[in-house]
Structures are given as structure tokens and as C-alpha cells.
Backbone and ligand atoms as CSV (ligand in chain L), in Angstrom:
chain,resi,resn,atom,element,x,y,z
A,1,MET,N,N,137.492,70.920,-26.585
A,1,MET,CA,C,138.261,69.982,-27.424
A,1,MET,C,C,137.802,68.747,-27.350
A,2,THR,N,N,137.986,67.930,-28.615
A,2,THR,CA,C,137.507,66.602,-28.749
A,2,THR,C,C,138.651,65.795,-28.278
A,3,GLY,N,N,138.272,64.521,-28.381
A,3,GLY,CA,C,139.347,63.370,-27.772
A,3,GLY,C,C,140.242,62.875,-28.835
A,4,LEU,N,N,140.701,63.890,-29.767
A,4,LEU,CA,C,141.590,63.471,-30.808
A,4,LEU,C,C,142.998,63.470,-30.418
A,5,ILE,N,N,143.643,62.442,-30.694
A,5,ILE,CA,C,145.124,62.356,-30.199
A,5,ILE,C,C,145.985,62.526,-31.631
A,6,GLN,N,N,146.833,63.474,-31.599
A,6,GLN,CA,C,147.904,63.507,-32.676
A,6,GLN,C,C,149.017,62.531,-32.567
A,7,ILE,N,N,149.288,61.629,-33.556
A,7,ILE,CA,C,150.591,60.737,-33.219
A,7,ILE,C,C,151.371,61.231,-34.498
A,8,ILE,N,N,152.909,61.585,-34.090
A,8,ILE,CA,C,153.678,62.211,-34.940
A,8,ILE,C,C,154.817,61.407,-35.029
A,9,ASN,N,N,155.420,61.293,-36.294
A,9,ASN,CA,C,156.597,60.265,-36.395
A,9,ASN,C,C,157.552,61.023,-37.225
A,10,GLY,N,N,158.871,60.977,-36.799
A,10,GLY,CA,C,159.946,61.599,-37.392
A,10,GLY,C,C,160.587,60.784,-38.731
A,11,PRO,N,N,161.874,61.409,-38.992
A,11,PRO,CA,C,162.537,60.752,-40.236
A,11,PRO,C,C,162.780,59.416,-39.938
A,12,ASN,N,N,162.815,58.719,-41.238
A,12,ASN,CA,C,163.025,57.305,-41.607
A,12,ASN,C,C,162.092,56.334,-40.908
A,13,LEU,N,N,161.065,56.779,-40.226
A,13,LEU,CA,C,160.140,55.858,-39.550
A,13,LEU,C,C,159.287,55.364,-40.608
A,14,ASN,N,N,159.108,55.915,-41.822
A,14,ASN,CA,C,158.532,55.272,-42.939
A,14,ASN,C,C,159.100,53.906,-43.397
A,15,LEU,N,N,160.356,53.688,-42.904
A,15,LEU,CA,C,161.085,52.471,-43.294
A,15,LEU,C,C,160.819,51.249,-42.091
A,16,LEU,N,N,159.867,51.605,-41.234
A,16,LEU,CA,C,159.778,50.694,-39.988
A,16,LEU,C,C,159.220,49.389,-40.693
A,17,GLY,N,N,159.845,48.178,-40.075
A,17,GLY,CA,C,159.424,46.913,-40.656
A,17,GLY,C,C,160.091,46.469,-41.869
A,18,LYS,N,N,160.798,47.413,-42.501
A,18,LYS,CA,C,161.484,47.227,-43.746
A,18,LYS,C,C,162.940,46.979,-43.716
A,19,ARG,N,N,163.547,47.558,-42.676
A,19,ARG,CA,C,165.063,47.629,-42.454
A,19,ARG,C,C,165.096,47.509,-41.041
A,20,GLN,N,N,166.549,46.960,-40.651
A,20,GLN,CA,C,166.771,46.873,-39.245
A,20,GLN,C,C,165.792,46.279,-38.255
A,21,PRO,N,N,165.188,45.178,-38.534
A,21,PRO,CA,C,164.148,44.507,-37.611
A,21,PRO,C,C,164.880,44.097,-36.296
A,22,GLU,N,N,166.079,43.775,-36.189
A,22,GLU,CA,C,166.738,43.626,-35.031
A,22,GLU,C,C,166.556,44.737,-33.993
A,23,ILE,N,N,166.535,45.827,-34.557
A,23,ILE,CA,C,166.376,47.120,-33.609
A,23,ILE,C,C,164.833,47.578,-33.475
A,24,TYR,N,N,164.214,47.708,-34.667
A,24,TYR,CA,C,162.854,48.267,-34.561
A,24,TYR,C,C,161.581,47.308,-34.902
A,25,GLY,N,N,161.918,46.038,-35.007
A,25,GLY,CA,C,160.836,45.120,-35.068
A,25,GLY,C,C,160.480,44.766,-36.508
A,26,PHE,N,N,159.404,44.185,-36.600
A,26,PHE,CA,C,158.869,43.748,-38.023
A,26,PHE,C,C,157.453,44.465,-38.452
A,27,GLU,N,N,157.024,45.184,-37.216
A,27,GLU,CA,C,155.614,45.874,-37.582
A,27,GLU,C,C,156.009,47.124,-38.525
A,28,THR,N,N,155.081,47.304,-39.524
A,28,THR,CA,C,155.513,48.406,-40.442
A,28,THR,C,C,154.633,49.586,-39.653
A,29,LEU,N,N,154.957,50.956,-40.203
A,29,LEU,CA,C,154.281,52.035,-39.708
A,29,LEU,C,C,152.670,51.987,-40.066
A,30,GLU,N,N,152.253,51.444,-41.100
A,30,GLU,CA,C,150.870,51.183,-41.307
A,30,GLU,C,C,150.302,50.356,-40.375
A,31,ASP,N,N,150.975,49.132,-39.871
A,31,ASP,CA,C,150.581,48.282,-38.670
A,31,ASP,C,C,150.224,49.092,-37.524
A,32,VAL,N,N,151.278,49.989,-37.217
A,32,VAL,CA,C,151.282,50.787,-35.939
A,32,VAL,C,C,149.973,51.729,-35.939
A,33,GLU,N,N,149.803,52.343,-37.163
A,33,GLU,CA,C,148.726,53.056,-37.292
A,33,GLU,C,C,147.418,52.399,-36.981
A,34,ALA,N,N,147.298,51.268,-37.637
A,34,ALA,CA,C,145.969,50.444,-37.450
A,34,ALA,C,C,145.737,50.000,-35.904
A,35,ASP,N,N,146.831,49.679,-35.406
A,35,ASP,CA,C,146.866,49.255,-34.020
A,35,ASP,C,C,146.375,50.343,-33.174
A,36,CYS,N,N,146.972,51.601,-33.382
A,36,CYS,CA,C,146.585,52.650,-32.659
A,36,CYS,C,C,145.094,53.277,-32.936
A,37,ALA,N,N,144.726,52.916,-34.089
A,37,ALA,CA,C,143.156,53.486,-34.213
A,37,ALA,C,C,142.354,52.559,-33.698
A,38,ALA,N,N,142.631,51.164,-33.650
A,38,ALA,CA,C,141.851,50.377,-32.914
A,38,ALA,C,C,141.593,50.475,-31.381
A,39,LEU,N,N,143.061,50.711,-30.773
A,39,LEU,CA,C,143.019,50.985,-29.305
A,39,LEU,C,C,142.311,52.432,-29.184
A,40,ALA,N,N,142.654,53.350,-29.817
A,40,ALA,CA,C,141.983,54.703,-29.628
A,40,ALA,C,C,140.452,54.516,-29.677
A,41,ALA,N,N,139.902,53.818,-30.666
A,41,ALA,CA,C,138.324,53.564,-30.616
A,41,ALA,C,C,137.924,52.873,-29.253
A,42,ASP,N,N,138.857,51.907,-28.724
A,42,ASP,CA,C,138.516,51.157,-27.523
A,42,ASP,C,C,138.385,52.150,-26.385
A,43,LEU,N,N,139.280,53.101,-26.497
A,43,LEU,CA,C,139.433,54.092,-25.314
A,43,LEU,C,C,138.547,55.285,-25.451
A,44,GLY,N,N,137.664,55.120,-26.512
A,44,GLY,CA,C,136.863,56.481,-26.743
A,44,GLY,C,C,137.552,57.705,-27.299
A,45,LEU,N,N,138.599,57.334,-27.966
A,45,LEU,CA,C,139.304,58.592,-28.653
A,45,LEU,C,C,139.603,58.348,-30.190
A,46,GLN,N,N,139.975,59.313,-30.884
A,46,GLN,CA,C,140.221,59.299,-32.182
A,46,GLN,C,C,141.755,59.633,-32.264
A,47,CYS,N,N,142.393,59.109,-33.368
A,47,CYS,CA,C,143.756,59.269,-33.600
A,47,CYS,C,C,144.034,59.699,-35.039
A,48,ALA,N,N,144.992,60.773,-35.149
A,48,ALA,CA,C,145.378,61.181,-36.512
A,48,ALA,C,C,146.943,60.923,-36.519
A,49,PHE,N,N,147.190,60.350,-37.568
A,49,PHE,CA,C,148.486,59.656,-37.616
A,49,PHE,C,C,149.377,60.322,-38.669
A,50,TYR,N,N,150.623,60.973,-38.329
A,50,TYR,CA,C,151.414,61.617,-39.361
A,50,TYR,C,C,152.908,61.191,-39.209
A,51,GLN,N,N,153.550,61.050,-40.467
A,51,GLN,CA,C,155.009,60.908,-40.453
A,51,GLN,C,C,155.675,61.866,-41.571
A,52,SER,N,N,156.782,62.358,-41.158
A,52,SER,CA,C,157.509,63.179,-42.190
A,52,SER,C,C,158.871,63.089,-41.878
A,53,ASN,N,N,159.749,63.257,-43.003
A,53,ASN,CA,C,161.350,63.221,-43.007
A,53,ASN,C,C,161.717,64.657,-42.759
A,54,TYR,N,N,160.741,65.630,-42.551
A,54,TYR,CA,C,161.261,67.100,-42.687
A,54,TYR,C,C,160.775,67.651,-41.236
A,55,GLU,N,N,161.891,68.423,-40.733
A,55,GLU,CA,C,161.746,68.919,-39.572
A,55,GLU,C,C,160.554,69.970,-39.453
A,56,GLY,N,N,160.473,70.927,-40.586
A,56,GLY,CA,C,159.498,72.019,-40.559
A,56,GLY,C,C,157.988,71.358,-40.631
A,57,ALA,N,N,157.954,70.487,-41.482
A,57,ALA,CA,C,156.694,69.714,-41.579
A,57,ALA,C,C,156.354,69.100,-40.254
A,58,LEU,N,N,157.204,68.420,-39.508
A,58,LEU,CA,C,156.645,68.026,-38.030
A,58,LEU,C,C,156.241,69.212,-37.141
A,59,ILE,N,N,156.958,70.288,-37.306
A,59,ILE,CA,C,156.603,71.329,-36.526
A,59,ILE,C,C,155.309,71.997,-37.025
A,60,ASP,N,N,154.905,72.065,-38.261
A,60,ASP,CA,C,153.605,72.395,-38.843
A,60,ASP,C,C,152.500,71.603,-38.196
A,61,CYS,N,N,152.680,70.163,-38.325
A,61,CYS,CA,C,151.814,69.367,-37.576
A,61,CYS,C,C,151.666,69.676,-35.936
A,62,ILE,N,N,152.701,69.830,-35.420
A,62,ILE,CA,C,152.425,70.311,-33.988
A,62,ILE,C,C,151.563,71.473,-33.915
A,63,HIS,N,N,151.978,72.481,-34.631
A,63,HIS,CA,C,151.054,73.796,-34.696
A,63,HIS,C,C,149.734,73.612,-34.892
A,64,GLN,N,N,149.580,72.709,-36.013
A,64,GLN,CA,C,147.992,72.589,-36.148
A,64,GLN,C,C,147.361,71.809,-35.197
A,65,ALA,N,N,147.979,70.895,-34.400
A,65,ALA,CA,C,147.517,70.116,-33.217
A,65,ALA,C,C,147.034,70.981,-32.186
A,66,ARG,N,N,147.472,72.453,-32.097
A,66,ARG,CA,C,147.143,73.206,-30.951
A,66,ARG,C,C,145.667,73.442,-31.026
A,67,ASP,N,N,145.161,73.542,-32.224
A,67,ASP,CA,C,143.619,73.804,-32.265
A,67,ASP,C,C,142.833,72.718,-32.572
A,68,LYS,N,N,143.187,71.499,-32.593
A,68,LYS,CA,C,142.350,70.316,-32.696
A,68,LYS,C,C,142.722,69.039,-31.911
A,69,ALA,N,N,143.823,68.975,-31.164
A,69,ALA,CA,C,144.172,67.782,-30.562
A,69,ALA,C,C,144.110,67.967,-29.124
A,70,ALA,N,N,143.423,66.867,-28.370
A,70,ALA,CA,C,143.653,66.986,-26.839
A,70,ALA,C,C,144.997,66.394,-26.259
A,71,GLY,N,N,145.841,65.651,-27.121
A,71,GLY,CA,C,147.187,65.197,-26.796
A,71,GLY,C,C,147.839,64.725,-28.069
A,72,ILE,N,N,149.212,64.789,-27.715
A,72,ILE,CA,C,150.318,64.379,-28.631
A,72,ILE,C,C,151.063,62.992,-28.162
A,73,VAL,N,N,151.131,62.244,-29.166
A,73,VAL,CA,C,152.255,61.127,-29.078
A,73,VAL,C,C,153.174,61.506,-30.077
A,74,ILE,N,N,154.335,61.540,-29.841
A,74,ILE,CA,C,155.577,61.745,-30.778
A,74,ILE,C,C,156.887,60.992,-30.573
A,75,ASN,N,N,157.208,60.435,-31.655
A,75,ASN,CA,C,158.458,59.749,-31.827
A,75,ASN,C,C,159.248,60.728,-32.807
A,76,PRO,N,N,160.011,61.624,-32.235
A,76,PRO,CA,C,160.746,62.657,-33.162
A,76,PRO,C,C,161.946,61.860,-34.032
A,77,ALA,N,N,162.254,60.595,-33.677
A,77,ALA,CA,C,163.295,59.837,-34.296
A,77,ALA,C,C,164.670,60.753,-34.090
A,78,ALA,N,N,165.431,60.729,-35.052
A,78,ALA,CA,C,166.782,61.483,-34.860
A,78,ALA,C,C,166.650,62.969,-34.325
A,79,TYR,N,N,165.502,63.542,-34.725
A,79,TYR,CA,C,165.240,64.959,-34.361
A,79,TYR,C,C,165.179,65.083,-32.728
A,80,THR,N,N,164.833,63.924,-32.111
A,80,THR,CA,C,164.789,64.005,-30.605
A,80,THR,C,C,166.094,64.494,-30.158
A,81,HIS,N,N,167.360,64.261,-30.608
A,81,HIS,CA,C,168.677,64.510,-30.052
A,81,HIS,C,C,169.351,65.828,-30.669
A,82,THR,N,N,168.391,66.468,-31.456
A,82,THR,CA,C,168.972,67.572,-32.123
A,82,THR,C,C,168.180,68.773,-32.106
A,83,SER,N,N,166.739,68.809,-32.050
A,83,SER,CA,C,165.868,69.702,-32.613
A,83,SER,C,C,165.465,70.483,-31.228
A,84,VAL,N,N,165.921,71.801,-31.184
A,84,VAL,CA,C,165.361,72.870,-30.223
A,84,VAL,C,C,164.171,73.356,-30.860
A,85,ALA,N,N,164.023,73.313,-32.162
A,85,ALA,CA,C,162.883,73.933,-32.845
A,85,ALA,C,C,161.568,73.050,-32.629
A,86,ILE,N,N,161.775,71.668,-32.648
A,86,ILE,CA,C,160.491,70.780,-32.046
A,86,ILE,C,C,160.331,71.008,-30.783
A,87,LEU,N,N,161.160,71.084,-29.923
A,87,LEU,CA,C,161.010,71.361,-28.394
A,87,LEU,C,C,160.124,72.555,-28.357
A,88,ASP,N,N,160.596,73.636,-29.029
A,88,ASP,CA,C,159.862,74.908,-28.892
A,88,ASP,C,C,158.451,74.798,-29.321
A,89,ALA,N,N,158.106,74.169,-30.580
A,89,ALA,CA,C,156.863,73.860,-30.920
A,89,ALA,C,C,156.080,73.149,-30.031
A,90,LEU,N,N,156.595,72.159,-29.435
A,90,LEU,CA,C,155.861,71.375,-28.256
A,90,LEU,C,C,155.397,72.171,-27.108
A,91,LYS,N,N,156.293,73.359,-26.882
A,91,LYS,CA,C,156.031,74.018,-25.629
A,91,LYS,C,C,154.857,74.859,-25.993
A,92,THR,N,N,154.392,75.050,-27.275
A,92,THR,CA,C,153.218,75.926,-27.574
A,92,THR,C,C,151.939,75.007,-27.512
A,93,PHE,N,N,152.188,73.995,-27.324
A,93,PHE,CA,C,150.880,72.903,-27.302
A,93,PHE,C,C,150.566,72.749,-25.657
A,94,ASP,N,N,149.125,73.157,-25.410
A,94,ASP,CA,C,148.756,73.149,-24.101
A,94,ASP,C,C,148.558,71.740,-23.587
A,95,GLY,N,N,148.207,70.782,-24.307
A,95,GLY,CA,C,147.790,69.358,-23.967
A,95,GLY,C,C,149.057,68.498,-23.429
A,96,PRO,N,N,148.617,67.305,-22.891
A,96,PRO,CA,C,149.651,66.415,-22.391
A,96,PRO,C,C,150.373,65.816,-23.930
A,97,VAL,N,N,151.753,65.641,-23.621
A,97,VAL,CA,C,152.766,65.022,-24.807
A,97,VAL,C,C,153.225,63.807,-24.220
A,98,ILE,N,N,153.291,62.768,-24.788
A,98,ILE,CA,C,154.072,61.623,-24.492
A,98,ILE,C,C,155.027,61.445,-25.677
A,99,GLU,N,N,156.432,61.092,-25.318
A,99,GLU,CA,C,157.370,60.911,-26.270
A,99,GLU,C,C,157.695,59.399,-26.413
A,100,VAL,N,N,157.690,58.808,-27.289
A,100,VAL,CA,C,157.862,57.384,-27.613
A,100,VAL,C,C,159.261,57.006,-28.429
A,101,HIS,N,N,159.926,56.161,-27.914
A,101,HIS,CA,C,160.980,55.527,-28.737
A,101,HIS,C,C,160.838,54.004,-28.696
A,102,ILE,N,N,160.888,53.480,-30.009
A,102,ILE,CA,C,160.846,52.037,-30.050
A,102,ILE,C,C,161.930,51.309,-29.392
A,103,SER,N,N,163.115,51.752,-29.686
A,103,SER,CA,C,164.190,51.004,-28.972
A,103,SER,C,C,164.603,51.865,-27.661
A,104,ASN,N,N,165.397,50.969,-27.107
A,104,ASN,CA,C,165.997,51.552,-25.766
A,104,ASN,C,C,167.066,52.320,-26.124
A,105,VAL,N,N,166.757,53.659,-26.200
A,105,VAL,CA,C,167.819,54.800,-26.657
A,105,VAL,C,C,168.837,54.809,-25.652
A,106,HIS,N,N,168.648,54.314,-24.352
A,106,HIS,CA,C,169.899,54.294,-23.090
A,106,HIS,C,C,170.714,53.284,-23.200
A,107,GLN,N,N,170.292,52.229,-24.130
A,107,GLN,CA,C,171.263,51.148,-24.324
A,107,GLN,C,C,172.323,51.326,-25.506
A,108,ARG,N,N,171.896,52.433,-26.142
A,108,ARG,CA,C,172.582,52.701,-27.501
A,108,ARG,C,C,173.712,53.665,-27.377
A,109,GLU,N,N,174.099,54.276,-28.486
A,109,GLU,CA,C,175.132,55.167,-28.458
A,109,GLU,C,C,174.891,56.479,-27.637
A,110,ASP,N,N,175.946,56.925,-27.134
A,110,ASP,CA,C,175.861,58.216,-26.136
A,110,ASP,C,C,174.925,59.346,-26.665
A,111,PHE,N,N,175.210,59.520,-27.875
A,111,PHE,CA,C,174.229,60.674,-28.649
A,111,PHE,C,C,172.700,60.464,-28.652
A,112,ARG,N,N,172.402,59.178,-28.551
A,112,ARG,CA,C,170.829,59.049,-28.238
A,112,ARG,C,C,170.474,59.002,-26.843
A,113,HIS,N,N,171.220,59.307,-25.795
A,113,HIS,CA,C,170.885,59.444,-24.476
A,113,HIS,C,C,170.178,60.869,-24.091
A,114,HIS,N,N,170.577,61.822,-24.910
A,114,HIS,CA,C,169.811,63.146,-24.586
A,114,HIS,C,C,168.752,63.276,-25.429
A,115,SER,N,N,167.691,63.934,-24.882
A,115,SER,CA,C,166.508,64.149,-25.608
A,115,SER,C,C,165.940,65.739,-25.217
A,116,TYR,N,N,166.056,66.575,-26.340
A,116,TYR,CA,C,165.445,67.980,-26.233
A,116,TYR,C,C,163.944,67.806,-25.762
A,117,VAL,N,N,163.417,66.834,-26.472
A,117,VAL,CA,C,161.787,66.734,-26.363
A,117,VAL,C,C,161.324,66.432,-24.878
A,118,SER,N,N,162.365,65.654,-24.306
A,118,SER,CA,C,161.896,65.207,-22.756
A,118,SER,C,C,161.815,66.407,-22.071
A,119,LEU,N,N,162.290,67.470,-22.397
A,119,LEU,CA,C,162.256,68.667,-21.478
A,119,LEU,C,C,160.717,69.147,-21.521
A,120,ARG,N,N,159.987,68.813,-22.585
A,120,ARG,CA,C,158.426,69.218,-22.546
A,120,ARG,C,C,157.573,68.089,-22.307
A,121,ALA,N,N,158.078,66.851,-22.654
A,121,ALA,CA,C,157.273,65.475,-22.480
A,121,ALA,C,C,156.665,65.430,-21.166
A,122,ASP,N,N,155.444,65.116,-21.193
A,122,ASP,CA,C,154.843,64.574,-19.668
A,122,ASP,C,C,155.202,63.151,-19.391
A,123,GLY,N,N,155.687,62.394,-20.355
A,123,GLY,CA,C,156.063,61.010,-20.013
A,123,GLY,C,C,156.864,60.591,-21.239
A,124,VAL,N,N,157.842,59.713,-21.039
A,124,VAL,CA,C,158.687,59.121,-22.092
A,124,VAL,C,C,158.658,57.592,-22.006
A,125,ILE,N,N,158.468,56.864,-23.215
A,125,ILE,CA,C,158.467,55.535,-23.258
A,125,ILE,C,C,159.505,55.034,-24.268
A,126,ALA,N,N,160.362,54.235,-23.771
A,126,ALA,CA,C,161.499,53.769,-24.723
A,126,ALA,C,C,161.801,52.299,-24.293
A,127,GLY,N,N,161.943,51.616,-25.566
A,127,GLY,CA,C,162.643,50.284,-25.288
A,127,GLY,C,C,161.305,49.214,-25.216
A,128,CYS,N,N,160.064,49.625,-25.599
A,128,CYS,CA,C,159.007,48.740,-25.354
A,128,CYS,C,C,158.501,48.282,-26.960
A,129,GLY,N,N,159.378,48.475,-27.943
A,129,GLY,CA,C,158.938,48.266,-29.199
A,129,GLY,C,C,157.794,49.106,-29.719
A,130,THR,N,N,157.124,48.656,-30.713
A,130,THR,CA,C,156.074,49.508,-31.332
A,130,THR,C,C,154.831,49.504,-30.261
A,131,GLU,N,N,154.834,48.680,-29.265
A,131,GLU,CA,C,153.751,48.663,-28.194
A,131,GLU,C,C,153.749,49.934,-27.413
A,132,GLY,N,N,155.079,50.702,-27.432
A,132,GLY,CA,C,155.294,51.896,-26.892
A,132,GLY,C,C,154.045,53.031,-27.342
A,133,TYR,N,N,153.717,52.911,-28.366
A,133,TYR,CA,C,152.547,53.786,-28.924
A,133,TYR,C,C,151.243,53.359,-28.313
A,134,GLN,N,N,150.957,52.121,-28.043
A,134,GLN,CA,C,149.703,51.875,-27.312
A,134,GLN,C,C,149.884,52.328,-26.026
A,135,LEU,N,N,150.930,52.100,-25.190
A,135,LEU,CA,C,151.127,52.456,-23.785
A,135,LEU,C,C,151.108,54.076,-23.615
A,136,ALA,N,N,151.515,54.773,-24.661
A,136,ALA,CA,C,151.270,56.173,-24.860
A,136,ALA,C,C,149.984,56.597,-24.796
A,137,LEU,N,N,149.067,55.976,-25.834
A,137,LEU,CA,C,147.627,56.325,-25.864
A,137,LEU,C,C,147.020,56.055,-24.524
A,138,ARG,N,N,147.301,54.857,-24.078
A,138,ARG,CA,C,146.653,54.625,-22.443
A,138,ARG,C,C,146.778,55.592,-21.585
A,139,ARG,N,N,148.221,56.126,-21.488
A,139,ARG,CA,C,148.530,57.246,-20.555
A,139,ARG,C,C,147.789,58.394,-20.955
A,140,LEU,N,N,147.695,58.855,-22.152
A,140,LEU,CA,C,147.008,60.056,-22.560
A,140,LEU,C,C,145.518,60.000,-22.306
A,141,ALA,N,N,144.941,58.858,-22.345
A,141,ALA,CA,C,143.654,58.581,-22.029
A,141,ALA,C,C,143.456,58.988,-20.534
A,142,THR,N,N,144.278,58.438,-19.681
A,142,THR,CA,C,144.280,58.742,-18.369
A,142,THR,C,C,144.333,60.278,-18.027
A,143,LEU,N,N,145.434,60.853,-18.669
A,143,LEU,CA,C,145.857,62.271,-18.387
A,143,LEU,C,C,144.610,63.205,-18.863
A,144,ILE,N,N,143.952,62.624,-20.030
A,144,ILE,CA,C,142.917,63.743,-20.528
A,144,ILE,C,C,141.687,63.654,-19.547
A,145,ALA,N,N,141.529,62.375,-18.958
A,145,ALA,CA,C,140.407,62.151,-18.328
A,145,ALA,C,C,140.575,62.905,-16.878
A,146,ASP,N,N,141.491,63.048,-16.439
A,146,ASP,CA,C,141.756,63.933,-15.051
A,146,ASP,C,C,141.215,65.180,-15.133
L,1,CA2,O1,O,164.047,54.173,-30.951
L,1,CA2,C1,C,163.491,55.138,-31.762
L,1,CA2,O2,O,162.158,54.985,-31.829
L,1,CA2,C2,C,164.227,56.153,-32.275
L,1,CA2,O3,O,163.343,57.310,-32.115
L,1,CA2,C3,C,164.271,55.849,-33.685
L,1,CA2,C4,C,165.286,56.966,-34.544
L,1,CA2,C5,C,166.542,57.024,-33.735
L,1,CA2,O4,O,167.370,58.075,-34.482
L,1,CA2,C6,C,166.327,57.359,-32.245
L,1,CA2,O5,O,167.593,57.636,-31.641
L,1,CA2,C7,C,165.457,56.477,-31.500
L,1,CA2,C8,C,165.421,56.291,-35.858
L,1,CA2,C9,C,164.124,56.029,-36.700
L,1,CA2,C10,C,164.796,55.258,-37.835
L,1,CA2,O6,O,163.795,54.246,-38.137
L,1,CA2,C11,C,164.019,53.281,-39.034
L,1,CA2,C12,C,163.194,52.310,-39.133
L,1,CA2,C13,C,163.395,51.134,-39.803
L,1,CA2,C14,C,164.584,51.061,-40.584
L,1,CA2,C15,C,165.495,52.017,-40.526
L,1,CA2,C16,C,165.225,53.148,-39.628
């Protein structure tokens, strides 16, 4: 397996930096992708970046990662709180998985306090803004090297 990290983003994250900056900040998803690519190169890794507003497409991306990725960073967005299907897909992936939330979900509405994905994730980062993606990549670099 190569050092490829699959980064997966769920619904509405395509609007990052364009709406609700008080919650999600001013960086766009394209900015996050560029930051991740630069850090991955520093860490001797590559990353593939994906966003979809469709649950099935996110599941297909996880399935494809099974054959090509050493680790997954996933921000499932609202599907975090609803999707047993995404949890089941992640359970078919053998490598480490880090769950990222830009906002501190625990400071927000009660329905954001539960994550199905956390039942599979090896680590969870929340409330660190878009820097959370960088933290997740660093953690995966450690886990993959172990
Ligand atoms: O904090 C996070 O990263 C979330 O995963 C974001 C989800 C939310 O449903 C989760 O509870 C926490 C929402 C993503 C929506 O993204 C937007 C970005 C900019 C403008 C509007 C929505």
C-alpha cells in the first residue's frame, strides 16, 4: 500500500468559506485541499480530496479507498449524526480513520453530540477549525509509520 490518504467531505462542505464564517471560518474547501496537499508532501504522503452531497457517493469513495489508501480523514458533515451506512462502509476499511469536525460539535445542538462514525474512528478532532484536517494528517502519518 502507498502513502495515499483519502480525505472525504460530506454535504454542504462545498460552501465552506462562503456562508456561516462565524461557525466554519473563512477558508474555502479549495484552500483546505491546497493546505492538505502541501502538508502531505512534507510528511512524505500524498492525498486525494473528495467532497459530495450524496451519501451513496461518499460510501463509494470509502469502498474505492479500500484498494488504494493507507488511511482516511473524513468529515461526514451532517451524515455524522445519521448514517449507519457510512459507519458500515468505514468498518470495511482496514487502515486508520480520523474523523474531523471543523466546529466544536459538543458546544452545539444536542443532535450533534452523537456520531455514528466515532464508533469506527481511531481518532476524533473537533473544534480546531480547518486546522483539524492538518492535525488529522499528522496523526495518520504517525499511525501509518507505526
Ligand atoms: O463542524 C463540522 O465540521 C460539521 O461536520 C459540519 C456539518 C455539521 O452538520 C456537523 O454537525 C459538524 C455541516 C457542514 C456544513 O458546512 C457548511 C459550510 C459553510 C456554510 C454552510 C455549511
